[in-house]
Each structure stands twice: as C-alpha cells, then as structure tokens.
N, C-alpha and C positions, 0 to 999 in steps of 0.2 A: 577761734572760741575754748574751752574750758571743754570737752564732750560733758562735763558733768552740769555746768549751767546752760551748755544749751536744751539740755533734755529739764532742765529746771523754767526754762523761761520756755519752752514749749505747749509747758501744764495750767493750762487753765486757772489752777485755784492757786497759782504763787503773785497772782496779781489782784488787785486791791477790788472787790467786789467781787471777783468767782465769776468773770466772764465766760460767756457759753462755750465758746473757741478763740484758740491762737494761731492765726496766721505769720509766716514766717515770708520775709523777701530775704536778698541777698542780694548785696552790689558788690563792687568791687572795691570798696571802704567800708563798705557799713552789714549786720546785720538787722534789719529791722522787724522790729514783733510788733504785730496792730491786733489790738482786740476792739471791743468792738465801739469804745468810743476814745482809747486812747492809740498813739504810737512812742514804742519805747525803742532808741536807737543807740545800739552798742558798735563804738568806732571796731576796726578789726587793725591788728597790729601790722602795717604794713609802713614800706618808704618807696615812695615812690620817685624822691626828688624834690619834686613841686611840691608834695604834701606828705610829713611826715608823722605817722599813728605812733611809729617801732617803740615804746615804750608805755607803762601804765602814764607815768605822771603826765607827757601831752598828753595821750586820751584826754584824759581829765581836763586839763588845760582847756582843747580845743571842743570838747563840751560843754567847757563854762561859754567860753568865748562862740560856740554856736548861739546859744541862748539870749546873749547878752546882744549881738549885733542882730539878731533875726528880730528880735524884740521892740526894734526902731520902727517896724512894718506890721509886724503882728502880735502884738505882746498878750493878748491874752488865748493863744495858741500854743507858745512855747512857756511851759511848766514849769521848767528847771532841769536838775540835773540830782539826777537818782543814784549812790552806791551800791552797788553789787560787792558783800564778801562771806565768807562762812562762820558763823558761828555754832561749835558743837560739831562742826562736818559738813554741816546744812547750808547751801546759799540763802542767803538773808538781804531784804531792801535796807540799805542803812544809810545813813549822812557818808555825802560823799566827802568831807574831811577825817572819818575813821580812818584811824588806822589798820581797822584787817580788810580797808573796801582791795579788791581784785581787779575789778573793772566798773567801768560808769557807762550809764544811761540814758539819753533828752531825753526828757519827757515828755511828748505835746499831744491836744486836743484832733484827734482823728477827723479831720475833712472829710466829707463825702465826698466820693467819686464823681458824684453824675454833677456838682459845681468846679468842676476843673475847667477850667478853661480851655482846654484842649481838648477833652473830652465835648464839650461842648461846640467847639468848634467841627469835632468828624460828625459829629449829628445832627449837624444843622439847627441845631435849637437857643444861638444867641442871641438874647434880647436887647431890642433898642435899646439906648444910651449903658450898654456894657460899656462901651473903652471908652465913654466919657468918663465915667466912674474910675475907671484903672490908667487913666490917664492922671485924673486930678489925685490919685492918691500917690504915681508916682514924682510928681510936677512938685508938690508938695511935700515929699521926701529930698529932692536934690534940695530946694529951696531952702530949707530947715536944715542940711547938712550942710556945716563950714569945709569952705575947701583949705589943705593942709598945706603951709609954703613948704611940708620938710620932702613932702611927697610929689608934688606938684613934677620934678622931672620927669614922674613916670607915664605922664601925658604929651613930655618934647617927643620929636622926632628920636632922639639920638635913647631915651629911656625905655619911648613906648618897640621901637628897632628891635629891639631884647626878642619881643614879644610875638613877630612875624619873621624873624632868623629862625628862629626856631620853630617857627610853622612850616615854611620851607624843607630844615634841616633834617625835621621827623617826616616831610611826608615825601624825602628822595624815594623813601624802597616802594612807597605806592602809584609812581609813575609808571603808566600805564597799566597798573589795574583798575585804582579809585578814578584819576582824576589821568588826562590824557597829556601830551609830552606836550603840546601845543599851548593847553590852558595852561597847565603850571609853569610853564616860561612868562605865558604872557600877561599872568595875574603877578608872580614877581614883578619883573620890567614896568608892571602901572603901578608896581606900591612904592618900587624906588623913584618912577619918577615922582611920585606924590609927596613924597617927601622932598625932593627937591625943589616943588611949585608950592606948597604949601605947609612949609617946612616955620616958616615964619608964621602960618595962622594959628600952627599946633602953640608954636609956643604964647604967643599973644592970649590963646584960649587957657592957657596953663597960667599967665604971670596974674588974667584974670580973674581965678579961682574955679574956672571949673574943671578940673577935677579934684573930687572927691571922693568918702570913703564909700565909694554905691554896695550894690546890692551882689554885684559881678555874675548873676546868673537869670539873669531878668529873660526868662521866654514863657512860653504858656502853660506849660504845665508845672510853673511853680507860681499860677494863681488859683485861687479861689475864691468865687463866688456863693457866699453861705449867707442865711438872712437877711440880705440885703447888706451885705455889707464885702467889701473886696478883701482876699488877705494875700499877702505876696510872702513867703516862703522861702528855706533851705538856700539861702545866698552862702556866697563861699565862706569860708571863714579860716580856710588852711593856708592862705596865702594872701599877703597883701597885695603882691605884683597883679593877682588875678581879680580882685573887690575892688585895690581904687585905680579910678581913670577920669577921662569927660565925659560927664552926662551925655556927650552926644552916643560915646559907642554902649551907654545903657537902653537910649530909645534906641537904636540901630539893633542889638539885639532881636529885642522886643518884633518892630517890624518885620524883622527880617523872618524869624521865625512865624509873624503871621503869614506873608506870603510865598516860604516853602512849606505852608500847609491850606495853601488856595485861595490865602481869602487878601490878596491886595488892599481890597474895600478896607480892612479894617485897619491895615496896618494904615491907612490913609487918614480914617474916623482917629486911629490915636494921634498917630503924628498932630494934624489939628490941633487938636482937646488937647495934649500938651502944652505945642506953642503958644496955646492962647492963655494961658494958667502960665509959665514958663517960657514967656518969649526970649527967643535964642537970633539973633541975626546973621549970625555965623553958620549956624547950624547944615542947613542946605549944603555946603561948600565942603564938609567932612562928615556927612551922612553915610555914603557911598562907600566910603572907604574903610568906618567902620561896619558898614555891613558887610565888606567883603571877605573882612578880618574876621568875624563872625561867621560867617556863612562856610570860611578856609577852617577853620577851628572844629567846625563841627564835624564837614566832612572828615576831617582830619582824627575826631572820636570813631567815628564809627569805621574810620579806615582799620583802625587798631584792633577792633572788635576780629577781623579778619584773623589777630593770628593767635591771640587766645585760644589755647587747644580746649579748655572747659564750654565752648560756647559749639551748639552744634549745628550741621554743617549748611541747615533750614535757613539758622536764626544770621548765619554769616549770610547769603543771597541775599538775604534782606539788608541788612548792614552795608552789604556794595550797592544796591541800588541804593539806599539813602543816604551815602556819601556820593553817589556820584551827580545827584539832586543838589546838592548841598555844595559842591564842587562846578554846578553847572551854573548855581544861583549866582554864587561869590564871581567867575568868570563876568557873571552877566552885569553886574557891583562893579567890577574893575572897567569895563565900558563903559559905564556913567560918572567913571569917577571923571572931576572938575580940576 
C-alpha cells in the first residue's frame, strides 16, 4: 500500500463521522481498518497463483465480487465498495468507477467480537439453540443455491482430486515436522482408496445437483451472533475451485472446526439440525472424507506459517502445535472413511 494512503487510513478524521480511533490489522492478503462501527478491507497487490490481486483492475473486480457473494448470507453487513484516489494531491473517498481511483476498499458493518462463535466457544458461553439457528441458516442457503451443471465436475473424483493432490504435494516438505511420515502416507492411501470405493457416489451426488456455489470457508471464526441473528461472512471470492463444492464438504468444514475446538457435541447438534432441514441420505458416506480434507488443508495452512520470515518465533511455535492437532484430526477422519 502507498505509504501516504496508509497514513491517511490510520487517521480517524479520514472516515465518516470521525471515529475516536482506527485499528489496523494485516493479513497475508489484506489491510483491514476498523473504526467504531465500520470495517474497511483493502486487498494487497499479491499473486499466489490460486489468488491474484496483482492489478488494480483485479482488486476492484474481486472487491465487488466479495460484496456480491457475501450478500447472499449477510446483506446487512456488506455495505459496498468504496474507491480511494487523490484529488489535488490529497487522498479522498470516491466512486469506485472514477478514473482517478488508485485503490478500492470493501466497506462492512463491524461485528462485535463477543458475538463471534469461536469466542463464544472458547469462553464457554454458547447459549442453547444456537447450533439450530446456524444449521437452519446454512441449510436454507444450500437449499436456495442452485447446482451448476457446468461446474458439477468439481465434485467428481477427477475434479476434486486436484485439491487433494495439491495438498499432498504442498505438504511434502513438512513431513517429519508438522505431520509424521506414517500419518501422511496413511491419509494419502486412504484418500486414494476412497476415490476408488466411493467415486461413483461422488459422481452421483454431482449429477444430483449437490455441487453448488457455496461459502467455501465455513468455520467458527466466520460466524457471528448479533442482535438475535446469525451472520455468516468472509466467503471465498478469489477462486471458484475453492468455493464450488459438494454441500457435504461445507458441512464437513464446520463440524471439523467444532471438533478442533473440543466441542464434538456442538458438531453433532449442528449436523442433526442441518439434516432435519436439508435431508441428505448419503452424506454419512462422504462426510469423513471431506472432514479429513478440511482438517488437512488447515494443517497445511498452519504449516505454511513456519516458512514465513515475518512471523515471530513464538507465533510459529503456536502454529506448529495447531498444525499437529489438525493433522491428528485428519488422521482420525481418514480412519473413519467408509
């Protein structure tokens, strides 16, 4: 980000209503600025292959895509795209279609930290009925989202195998570090066996329209309970391959995350209520496979942090512990595959 824009966005007077303070959070793909009641996300000019924000045009395009896709589940939270450009040498908010725009920001309502599902779980204050509300929200979303015949192949063995092959290729360097050679080989073998045993079922589910334009990143940190409503946010907008998938894979992600947070009871509660709303007779035959995949991906992502020179040593130690736990879960799910 241009240093002068960074300085401007850290200035409370730059924002509508002149908030008391501005907080800045940085991820590997975004700069996030938080005021009292708003969030502004500016995408970084990065290209990781699976994600490409390298040009202004792409950052603007994906900013609009982020608002459009997330408005399916939380239209009240995603307020739109704001342009950022200079007028007479001074940074200004402007229409994103203005030719002077040099950056774009997604504007959101700031959700309360105390309402985040992960925080509620960590602080042991999940009220009764919450998982039923979340299950109904997700089930309704899946029910209302049509299957896309053009992208159904992403849920077939041939299409989905690209994801699992990528996982094993990208984690080879971490074998013996964050995952044992025995577990890596076992999970890989069980994954290949699943494709042989259940490949026909995966194809049948794809033909039945169960491969949909889903959220793609459905875990506890992306769910908030606020004013009696459930808000699901921050879906994957940058890569269709990561967002399109069997609805069972989406259910698998959240149930895996709940088990990672030591709440298998909430995982069962969510699954039971989801299946009441959205009956799926063959989900139990594919769920452990997708849970294994989701846990393995999270273990991989935590392992990537070990190679990031900008991450402090203590944070890397914590990432390694999380990676161990995710890969342990992946092994457990691999054993449960039918």
